N, C-alpha and C positions, 0 to 999 in steps of 0.2 A: 300352330303357334311355333315360332322359331325360338330356339334356345340361344340366349346371348352368352357369349364367352368373354372372359376377361383375359387379356394378355398382360402378363407381368413383365417388368423390366428388372434388371439387376439393381440391387440397392445402390442408390447414389449414381447410377449410370447416366441418367438423363434428367435434366432439369426442365420442367415444363413452364417455368417462369419466363416471361419476356421482359425486356427492358423498355418496352414501348412507352409506358406511362411513368417510368421512373426518372427522377431528376437527381443528378449528382449533388450532394450537399456542398455548400460553400466551404472552402478550406483555405487555410493559410499554410504555405509551404515554407519550411524552415530548413536552411542548409547548415549542416554541422561539419566541422573539419577537425581531425585529430592532429597530433604532433608529427605523425608520419605522412601527412598529406592526404589521407583517405577522406573522401567526401561522402556524406550521407544526406539524402534529401528525404525529409519526413513531412507528410501532410498532416496538419492538425485541423480539427473543426474550428470554424470561426466562433462557435459558442463555447469553446474550451475556456475555462476560467484561468488556468495557468499553463503556460507553455514553458517547458524546462529550458534553461539556458545551457545545460550540458546534456550530452547523450552518450551512451556507451557505444563505441565504435566496434566494428566487426573484428578488429585486431585486439580488442580488450582494453584499449586505452580510452580515456575520457575525451570526448570531442566537444568543442565549444561552438556555440551558435555563431555563424558568420553574419547572417543578415537579420538578426533579431535584436531588437532593443528592449530591455526589460520594461514592463509596464509600471513597476514600482520605482519611485524616485529614490527611495532609500532601501538599500539592500544590506542586510546584516551579514558580515563575513564570518568565517569560522573562528578567527581570533577574537572577534567582538562578542561572540555568543557566550553566555554564561551557562555552564552545565549545572543542572540541578540533580542532586543524587536522590535516592529513595528517601533518605533521612530528611533532606530538605523539604520534600513534598509532604512527608509525614508530619513534620513540624508546622507546616502551613495549616493542617487540619486539626491537630491536637497539641495540647500543652504537655510539658514534661510530667506534671502531676497526673494528668489523665493517663499517660503512658505507664507511669509507675503503678497506678491503680489497676490498669488492665493486666499488667505483668503479674501482679500479686494474685488477681483472680484466676488467670490461666495456670499459674503454678499450683494454686490450691486445687483446681480441677484435675491436673495431672497427678498430684500426690494422692488424691482420692481414688483415681483410677488404678494407680499402682497398689494401693492398699486393698482394693477390691480384688485385683488379680492375685495377690498374695493370699488373701483369705480364701478365694475359690480354689486355688491350687493346693492348699494345705489340707 
């Protein structure tokens, strides 16, 4: 009976996969240009829900899409956006009376904890 030996290869040295039955996915190529004239060509999958209209250029500036038309007819700009604070979002969920009640409960819990610590340390 012959003994079988296994030859190993270095980690990641050789890929045994072939591209014989692999198909490249469909993609949409978007060209971006920054203010310095740098061009970036980025392929996106056709199945991508949203393709960005801006891209970070290699020089650190923001590059705008040259050959891409936004899918949405209405785009909200930064000056039209209404910024909501944490307080605004909190008021969407609770009323002022609820918040005052919660505050009173939490203060009572904290006071009880302080009394317990003082009693244990004495």
